C-alpha positions, 0 to 999 in steps of 0.5 A: 131808420128809427131806434128807441131806447128805454131810460130809467131816471133816478126817481124811477120814471121811464123815458123813451129816447128816439133817434132817427137817422137818414143819410144826408140828414142830421140826426133827429132825437127826442124823449117821451114818457110813453112808448106810443108817443115815441113811436108816433114821433119816429114815424112822423120824423122819418116821413118828413126826412124822406120828403126832404124837409130841413131840420136844424142841427140838434145840440149835443150838450146835456144839462149837466154840461150847461150847469158846469159851464154856468158855474164856471162862467157866470155864477162867480160874478154873483154875490156870495149869498146869490151863489149859495142860494142858486147852488141849491137849485143847480144841484136839484136840476142836475140830479133831476135832468142833468143826463138829458140833452138840452134839446130832449128836455120836454114840457112834460119833464117840467110839468112833472116836476111842477106837479110833484112839488104841488103834491108835496105841498111846496109853496107857490113862491118856492116852485117859481124859484125852481122853475125860474132858475132852470128857465134862466139856465136855458136862456143862457144856453140860447143867448150866450152859448148857442147850445139851444134854440127854444126855452121849454120852461116858457111853455109851462104854467106856474101856480098863482102866487099869493097876494103880497104881504109886507110884514113889518114890526110894530113899535112894541115888537121892535122895542121887545126885539131890541131888548132881547138883542141886548141880552143875547150871548152874541155880543154883536147882535144888537149892533147888527140889528140896529144897523139893519133898522137904520139902513135897510141893508140885507143881512148878507151885506151887513155880515160882509162889512169890514172896518174899511167899509165905514167912513166915519169922517163922511158918516157913510157906509159903503157896500161895494156890491149889493145883490143887484151888482151895484155899489151903494153908499148910505149915510150913517145916522143916529144910534147906527153912527154911534155904534159904528164909531164905537166898533171901529175903534176896536178893530183894524181896517181889514177886520170884519165888523161882525166876527164869528168864532170856532170856524162857524159860518157868520150867517149861521151864528147870527141867524141862530142868535136872531131867531132866539131873540125873536122867540124870546120877544114873542114875535111870530111870522117874521125874519131878519128880512122883515127888518128891511121891510120895516125900513121901507114901511117906516119911511113911507109912513113918515111921508118919504116918496117911493123914489127915495125909498127905492134908492135907500133899499137899492131896488132896481126900479121904483116898481119894487117899492110899490109894495109899501105904497098902501101905507102911504094910501092909509095916511091919506084917509084923514085928508079925504075924510076932511074932503068928505065933510066939506062935500057933504055940506 
């Protein structure tokens, strides 16, 4: 016989959980946002069970259990920066749907979250990140734990992403920024920014560097593990090498290149200093990650091919470097203008 229980979530929404039991058949359960849908589903399942149809065994694991196992098994394998970023999304989904059985999470649950985000005015890219992490969690439950058979997030449409824009600094902006970094109270900010501009490394990789990661004899910088989980070795050239030679002479092998004080987190200290320098330099719509785009953009403008750019920026594939391809196309305009003049004769 079917039973229907009412559940009220933390956000005040009400769901109706249906359970249908019958001797010789596994328990069937599902959740709905309306009582009518719950009753209709109960009648349908009861009829099918009476007809002797087979149903797969339903998972007994909740999303909270999946999150707990994910934190223990998988999250530690990722970089500290990724752990911090994913941790925020994991907390949200635990608060929103953590008490639900994995098999009880419905398309309607996900659509409601998506629509709530849209009403609040969240950017499409942010909404994608929330849904992507939940989809990844459910896929993990399917592939690694055999706790689920279907990923309901794959059935939910997502808001269209805006056209990609690659923001990089003009020569004048770069000059102003470096001038303000020199004036910063943070005595290591200038070195950090120069190293970012000469290598294209992410801030998390740079701040995590220690003296032992710099090989002055070979003139290389070694990143044991990038965001993609691979090691990266990049040559140190120009001013970046000079600054590293000077800095390495001041510290021991285990000392960080970019220290922090008063117990503060390094990323917070350098983020504040960088943001203040950007403000003084009157540079808008840019962040520290823009320096990475500068490297890709400058290389393409200098005629370096996309494959080499993808190697320097440690992209998983050349496709990820395609965002800079339009800069190379712009360079071809003069050549094609010459062709046009020849054809017009």
